N, C-alpha and C positions, 0 to 999 in steps of 0.2 A: 504495500499499499504504499503512495508515494506521498508528497508533503500535501499537494494539492487534493489528493482525496483525504487525507486527516484532515485538513483544513475544514474541509466541506461535512465533515462526520459531526452527528449531534455528540454530546457529552454522553448521554446514556449509551449510544452505540461504542463510543472510544472504549467505555469502561468495559462493554461486552468484548470489543475486541482483547483488549488489555489480559481480561481473565482466559479468553481462546488461547493466548499466547504470542499476541502480535508485540514484539519488543519495543514498538514506538508509540504506540497508542496513549499510554499513561503519559509520557513525554508531551504531547500535545493537552493533555487537560493540564497539566502543570503549567505549562506556556500560558494557556488562556488565564488562569484563576489565581495565579500566584501574587499577582500585584495585589489584589483586594485580600488574598489570605495574610501577606504579609501586613499591610494597613492593619487589619484588624488587632494582628499580632501585637504590632508594635503600640497600638494605642491602649490595648487591654494589660500590657506587662509595662509599657513605658521604658523599655530597656532594650537597645539594639540585639546584642548578643543573645538575651534570654527570648526575645522574639524570635530572631533567626532559629535557634535551638526547637523553639516551639513549631515552627513551620514545617523544619524537617522532620520533627517527630510526626507530625500531624501527617505529612506526605508519606513517611515509610508506614505508617498505620493505615492508610488509605489504600496504599499500595499492596500491602499484604490481605486486607480485608476486602479487597474489592470484590471478592466471590460472594460476601454478604449483602451486597447490595440489591435491593428487593424492588426498586422504582417505586416505591410510596412517597417519594419526595424527588425534587430535583436533585441533581448530581452535584451542582452549586452548594445547595443545602446540607446536602450530607457531608461535603468536603468543610465548608464553614462550621459545622458541627464538630466535626473532628478538630479541626483547629481550636475552636472556641474550648473545647474540654482540655486540649493541649496546655493550652495559656491557663487556664484555671488549675491544673494539676501543678503547674508551675509555680503559680500565684502563692498556692496553698503551701509547696513546700518554703516560698520565700517569706512566707510570714510565721512558719514554724523555726525559721532559722532569726527571725524577727530581723530579717534585713529589707530595706527598702531602696533599691537600686536609683529610683529617679529622685530621691534627696538629694543626691551628689549633685550640686550645680553644674561640674564638669561633664557629667554625663548629659545633662539635660542638654547642653550645648551640643552636644553630638547628633541627639534628635533633629537637629536641623541641617538641611542639606548645604554645601558651599555655594549653591547659586542664591539659596534661599536666604543665608546670612548676607550676602552681600547686596541683595536687591530689595528685599523685604524692609518695610518700615521696623526701627527699632521696637516700637510700640507694641506691633503684632507679634514680634518675636518674643518679647517677654510676656504678653497674655497667654501666648503657646505654651510657653515653658510654665507658667503658672496654672495654666488649665490642665497639663499633664501631671505637676505635681499635686495638683489638688485630688485629681483622679486618681493617682496612687494609694490614696490613703484610703479611700472605698474599698469595703469587702469585695473580693475577687466576682461574687456574683453580680451584686450590684453593676459593677465597673464594666462587667461584660455587656449587660443589660444595655447601658449608657452608650456605651462604644458602638453599638448595632443598632439602637434605635435613632440617638440625639447625633451620634457624629457619621455613622455611616449612614444613615438615613432608610434604614430599613423600617417597614411597616411592622408594628407591633406582632402581627399574626404570623410573619416571616421569621423575625426574630425568636419567637415562640418556638419554631420548628426547628430552627438552627440549634437552639438552647435545649431541646427537648423538653420545654416545660409547658404548662398552660397558659395561655395569653393573659390570663389576671396575674400569674404569677410575676411574668413579664412587665407589667403596668406597675406591679406593688413595688418591684426591685427599681424600676426606673424613679418611680415618685420617691421611694426612700433615699434612692442615691443623690437626686437633683435636691432634696431637702437638707442631706448630709453637704453637699457642695455649696449650697447657697451663702451659709455664712463665709465660707473660705473665698468666696468671689464677690462678695458683695462691692468692694473697691473697685471693682472690674465693670460694674452694670452701665456706668457711664460710657465708658469705651466701646460698651457693647452695642449699647442704642444708637452709637456713631457708626456701626457696624465696621469701626478700623480693627476689630479682632474679634477671635472666638467668642461663642455665646452657647450657653446651655440652654437648649430647647428642641423639641422634637424634630425630628428630619433635618436639622441644621448641622452643616459639616464646617467645624472651625478650621480654618486654614486649607493649605492642599494635603491631598494624601502624600505621605513621606514614603518616597521610593525605596528599594534595595540600595543595600550600600554599594557607592562606586566601586567598582572593580571586584565586585562580589562575583565569584564563577557560576555560571549558568548551570543550570542540570543537563545532563545528557538524556536523551529520550527513556532510557533503560536504568538510569542511575538516580532514583528518588533520593536516596540517603545523602546526594552530595548538594539537593537543594537547601540554601538559607535564604530566606527572604521572598515575598510578594505573592499576589493571585487574585481572584475574586470572580464575582459575577462578570459573565461575559455580556 
């Protein structure tokens, strides 16, 4: 199956081809979805290395568990669910070690790409850093819900499918998360009303999606374990 045919094949068929032994099908799925998966992981964990490892863990899991996919949801929803679960696992482990990687100002600086650091207004960069730092203080389940709904723009019903919880649970987690964020971000509300920086609100996307680290090696078609960074809904 050549690249042109792979590119025109649906996600579900690609997964089926992968299960049937096609060595290139899973690589095409990774190419299509890694940027959104990376953005979700980075905004959930707030740390490049942790996010990269979470995406790698998720893609390896998806590679190995492809035969369990039953088509009850979209392939992208299935991939996002695996990624979010990998992020939550890492967040829980970090919490048990009583560490918070995004509390380190130097690491927060690393979340900004060079082009953004050079071109974006200083106020926007500061707001972005403060929002990420505030998100890092939330429980992992609330953070994941807010990242999907408020930062990635997922409808509540789709976020519920990704997280594999009822829609009411997503709404509750978002409400509790927003309530906890508000006191930490009250001083930013004037800037948010001027649209000069990120704001917390349903289906709003603060700032640009953060792409994979420059120079990061791409995954080969049959090497999911080499993938570190990025993917999402096509």
